N, C-alpha and C positions, 0 to 999 in steps of 0.2 A: 444520630445517626450511625449504624454500622456500617464497613466496608470488609469485604473477605477477599483476601488475594491468595486462589489455589496453585496448587504444584501443576504446573504442565504434564500434561499425559498424552499429547500429541507424539508421534516416533519423530526421535533425535530432536525432540526441542529442548534449548539449553535457555530460553531468555525467562525471564521472570515480569508478571503484571507493573508490579509496583516495586519499587527499589526502597531499603530504607530511608533514603531524604524523602521520596516520595510522602512514608508512612508519617516523616516528621511534619513537612508541609502539611497533610490531613490533619494532623492530632493539633497542631497549631490552631487551625479552622476550626476544632472541637469536635471532629470528627474522629469515631473509635474504630482500629483495625485488628481483625481477625488475620492470620496469615497462617496456612496451611502450612506443616511443618516441612522445613527441607525445600520451600516451593524457591527461595532463593540458591539453590547449593549450585546449581549448573552455569549459573552467570557470577560464581564467587561470594555471594551472600550467606553468613552462618545465622542461624536462625539468634542467634546470643546478639547480632545487628541489628533485626529487628526489634527485639526486645527493648535493646537500649536506645532502639529510635521512640519506642512507645508503643508498639505495638503488642499483642498476646499473640502467641504460637500456640495454635491448637492441634492435635496429636491426630486429626484425621478433617476427611474433606467434608464429610456430612454435618460437621459443626460448624464449620463455614457456612453451609447454605441452610441450615437451621436458624441460624442467629443473625445473619447479613440481609441488610436493603440492601445494598448493591454485591455483586458479586464480579469479580476483574478476572479477567483471563486474557492469556496471548491469542493463543490458538482454541477453537471449539475441542470442550475435552473428547478425550476419547473412549468413555465408559456412557453409559444411557444415564444422561439428564435425571430420567424418570426413577432413576433406583435411589435419586436426592430427596430427602424433606425439603424441597420447594415449596414457598407460601405464597399465595396472589398477595400482589404488591412488590414484588423482587425483582430488581432490576439487574439482567446480566450483560454486561459491560465487556468490547475486547471485539477482535473479525467474527464474522459471524459465517463467513461461506455462504451468505445467503442462495448463490446458484444452486449448491447440493441440498440446504437445510432448510430448505423453505417450507417443506410440509412440519417438521419440526419446529421450527420458531412462530410459523401460524397457529398449532396445535399448543404450545408453550401460554401463545397470547391470551386464546381463548381462556386460557386458564388463569390467568390475570398477571401472568409472566413477564415482561417486556427486555425486549433484547436492543439493547443501542450497538448499533454497527459503526466501525471504524471504517470498514468497506464502504459505506455509503456517507461518511461525512462531506459535504462537497468543500471544493477546494476554492478557498477566495480569502480575502484579506480580514474576515469576520472569522475565521475557521484557524489561522495559522498553530493556534498555542494546542488545539487539539485533532490537528490533523497528524493522525498518527502511520498513516496509508502513505503518505509522501516518505517521512522520514526511514519506515522500512523500505520502502520501494527502491531507493536511495543506496543503501546496504544490499537489497537486493539484486539491482541490477550490477555491481560492482564482483561481489559474490558469481552469479551466474554468470559472468564473463571467464571469472575466473577457473569455476568449474567446468565450464563447457572448453574451456584451454585444455584443461589438463585431461580429459577426455580424449582429445586427437592424438592420432600417433604418432610419435616420437619427431619422425622427419618434418612434419608438418609442425611441430612447436621450434625448430632450430631452426626455421627462419621466419621472420615475420609472418603472423598469421592474417589474412586478410578474412573481415569479418562483415555480417548485416546486420545493420540491428533494424527491427522492426518495432516501429513507435517511440514518440518523441517525448516521452513524458518523463518522471524523476528516474524511471530504472531506466529507458533507453538512453536517457543523459549519461545516466552513472555508467554503463554498461559503454559508451564510449569513449568515457574519460578513464576507463578501465585499458581499454584497448590503445589507450597513450602512453597509459602509466607501464605497461609491459614493453611499450615498443616497436608495438605491432602497427601494418599500413593503417591508413587513416579508413576506418569504417565508411560504410556508405548507409547512410541511413535513410529511413522511410516512413515518412509521416501523411497524415491526412490532413492537416491545414499547413498552406505554406509559411506562415506565420511561425512555425516553428523551424525555418531551415535558420534563423539567425543564432536559435539558441544550439542547436545541434552542429555549426558549425565553429561557435564557439567553444561545444565543450569538447571536439576534435575532429568530426564527422570530415571526411573531405569531399563527400557529395551530398545533398539530400535530394531527396528524390521526391514527390509528392505523389499520392498514391486515391486512385478515385473508387469508386463503389465497385466498378467492374473488375478490380486488381489486377488491371494491364500491367501499372510498374512493377507490381512485383516480379510478375511472369518475364517481363522484357530484363528487367535488372540480373536476376538469377540465368537466363540465359547469354547476357553480355558476360559477365564476369561470375563465373558460380565461386561462391566463398567456400572457405575452409569451414566458419562458423557461422550460426544463425542466430542470433537473442533475440526470442519473440517478449515483446511487452506492451503491445498493444490491445489495450480495455479503456470503456470508458467507465466509471464508476456505478457499481450496481448495475452495470449491462454484463450480458453476456460477453465472450469475447470475441471480437471478430475474426471469421476463419480466413485466414490470408496464406496459408500452404496447404492446399488441397493435391489431390493425386498429381496432377500437370506440374507444379511446382516441385512437387518432392522427385519425380520423375528427370528433373533438370540438373539435380543435385548428385555428385559422383560419390563411390564409396568411402569410409571414413568421416565424410562430413557429419559435423555436430550440430543438432539444433538442439537449444537451449530453450525451453519453452516455460518464462514466469508465468506467464497465467492460466495457468493446466487448470485451477482451482474455478475458473469463471466459462470454463470451456476449451481454452487453449484458442490459442493462432495457427496450433498446425492440427491437421485432421487425423494425426497418427500419435498424438500426444496420450499417452495413458498417467491418471494422475499419481505420483509418488514414485514412479519406476521409469527405468531405464532401457529403452529397447532399441534393436538392431533392427532393422527392414530389412528384406527381401533385396533392396538394390545396396545394401552395405554402410546405411546414413542411420547415424544413431541422434535417438530422440530423448530426452532426458528431462524430468521435473523433477522437484520435488516443493513441497508448502511452505519451506520454513529455512529459504537461504539465510535470510539475518540470524538465524542459531549460530551458523559462523562466528559469528564476532557478538558473544552472549554480552559481555560487561557491557560493550558500547549501545546496540542494540537496545540490552535492557533498560540504559540510563534514558535514550531516546523516547523508546515504548513508554516507560513509566513517567515521563513527564506530561505526554500528552494524555495519560491515562488518569493522571491526579487530575488536570484542568478537567477532563471531563466530568470526574467525579465531583469537583467543586460545583460546575455550573449546575447538573444534575437534582443536586443538595442547596442549590439556590445559594451558594456561600459566595460567587461574582456572576458573572455578566447571564444574564436566562439563556436556561436551554433551550437548543433548539428545537423547532418543531418538530410535532410528531412523523411530519411527511416528509422531514430530511433526512432522520437517519434513527430512528426508532420504528421496528418493525410493529 
C-alpha cells in the first residue's frame, strides 16, 4: 500500500500531515510513502529528512494522487480535487470540513473515493491514538486566546484581561489555561453539562455557568459582567456549532471587545463570524476567525497531528487494531 503526503495549500497553513518520524513508522510496517516536494518545509522538515526516513519525494502533487492508495493532508486542499487523477478506491485522510464540503465529499464517494474525517472521530478510550481533533483543539484554544488578546486595545492589555470562554471541551479548557498563563483574571466558563465544572475550575476558571438550550445563561453572564475577550469553542463533533452569540448578546458588548470564534468552519458560535476573516461590527466589537490556529506552532502541531495520522493510516491498512466503522468517521 502507498501513502501520499500532500504539501498544504490552505492559506497560512504551515503544518504537515506526516513527519519524517511518522514516515519511518509506516515504512517499518511495510507501507511505502510518497511526499509532495516541500511538504514539510513550513514545519521545519526538509525533503532530505523524508528521503532519509524511507519516503520518495515527488515533484508534483498529481503524482501523489496518481500513485497513492491513501492521501493524507491536514486541511482540505485549496485546489479542485477534480483536477487531480483520483482513482476509485483512494482514501483521503485528514480534516474534511464537512459543514462546508458535504456536497463535494458525497460526489467523491459516488466516484469510489472515500473521505476519512478527523472531524468525525469519536472521543473515547478506543480512539485516543487517532484523536487528532483533541490535540489540535488544545493548541487552537491556547493560540486563539493569545491572538484575541493581541487584538485588544493596548489599554485593555495593560491590566488583567477579563475573558469569557464558551465551551469546555479541549479548546475551551486550553483557552482557560492560557488566561492563567498570561496572568489575566480567572475566566468565566460556560458549558452545556454540569459535569464539565470540575475540569473548567481545574483549568483555571473562576466560575462555571451551565447553559441551557434557551441560551439565557449567556445573556445573563454578558449583562452582569461584560468581558474584554470572548473565546468561542462550543461544538459537538460532526455537528453544526450552536449559535450562542446572536444580536441580543452582541448588543451587550462594548466597543473594543474581541470575539475569537474557533468554530467558524462549523458555522460559528457567533452570528457575525465570517470564516477566515476579522471584522469590526457597527458597535465596535471585533470578531475574528481563522481555520488553522495550530499553524502558529507548526513543529509541535505537526508532530501531534502526524502521530494521529500515522495511527489512522495503520488502522485503515489493517496493520493495527481494526478500522472504525464507516458510520463513525468515513463519509
